[in-house]
C-alpha positions as CSV (number, residue, x, y, z in Angstrom):
1,X,0.0,0.0,0.0
2,X,1.3,3.4,-1.0
3,X,1.3,6.2,1.6
4,X,1.3,9.1,-0.9
5,X,-0.4,8.8,-4.3
6,X,-1.6,11.2,-7.0
7,X,-5.3,11.1,-8.1
8,X,-7.2,12.8,-11.0
9,X,-10.9,13.5,-10.7
10,X,-13.3,15.4,-12.9
11,X,-16.5,17.2,-11.9
12,X,-19.0,19.8,-13.4
13,X,-18.7,23.3,-12.1
14,X,-20.2,26.7,-13.0
15,X,-17.5,29.2,-13.9
16,X,-17.8,32.9,-14.7
17,X,-15.6,35.0,-17.0
18,X,-16.2,38.7,-17.8
19,X,-16.0,38.2,-21.6
20,X,-17.9,34.9,-21.8
21,X,-20.3,35.2,-18.9
22,X,-21.5,32.1,-17.0
23,X,-20.5,28.7,-18.3
24,X,-20.9,25.2,-17.1
25,X,-17.7,23.2,-17.7
26,X,-15.9,20.0,-16.6
27,X,-13.0,20.8,-14.3
28,X,-10.2,18.2,-13.7
29,X,-8.3,18.3,-10.4
30,X,-5.0,16.6,-9.9
31,X,-4.5,16.0,-6.1
32,X,-1.9,14.6,-3.8
33,X,-3.4,12.1,-1.4
34,X,-2.1,10.7,1.9
35,X,-3.9,7.5,3.0
36,X,-6.8,8.6,0.7
37,X,-7.2,12.0,2.3
38,X,-6.5,15.0,-0.1
39,X,-3.5,17.0,1.1
40,X,-2.9,19.4,-1.8
41,X,-4.3,20.3,-5.2
42,X,-1.4,20.2,-7.6
43,X,-3.2,21.5,-10.7
44,X,-6.7,22.1,-12.0
45,X,-7.7,22.6,-15.6
46,X,-10.7,22.7,-17.9
47,X,-11.4,21.5,-21.4
48,X,-13.0,24.0,-23.7
49,X,-15.7,23.3,-26.3
50,X,-13.0,23.3,-29.0
51,X,-10.8,20.8,-27.2
52,X,-8.2,23.2,-25.8
53,X,-7.0,22.8,-22.3
54,X,-6.9,25.9,-20.1
55,X,-5.9,26.5,-16.5
56,X,-8.7,27.6,-14.2
57,X,-6.9,30.7,-13.0
58,X,-8.4,32.8,-15.8
59,X,-12.0,32.0,-14.6
60,X,-13.3,32.6,-11.2
61,X,-15.8,30.4,-9.3
62,X,-19.3,31.8,-9.4
63,X,-20.6,32.7,-5.9
């Protein structure tokens, strides 16, 4: 059994950008786990409609 492992998971989120407005997109998280408990998010990114991969830093989470 590994103590530390890296996991990738995808979920739907509502994001907001000032130029595009509100959009619902699939966001993929790459997390570091210790005994199955998430410690740190290493990277998160989203796929666009055209197949591009973009970091989530340019869109903010809608409140």
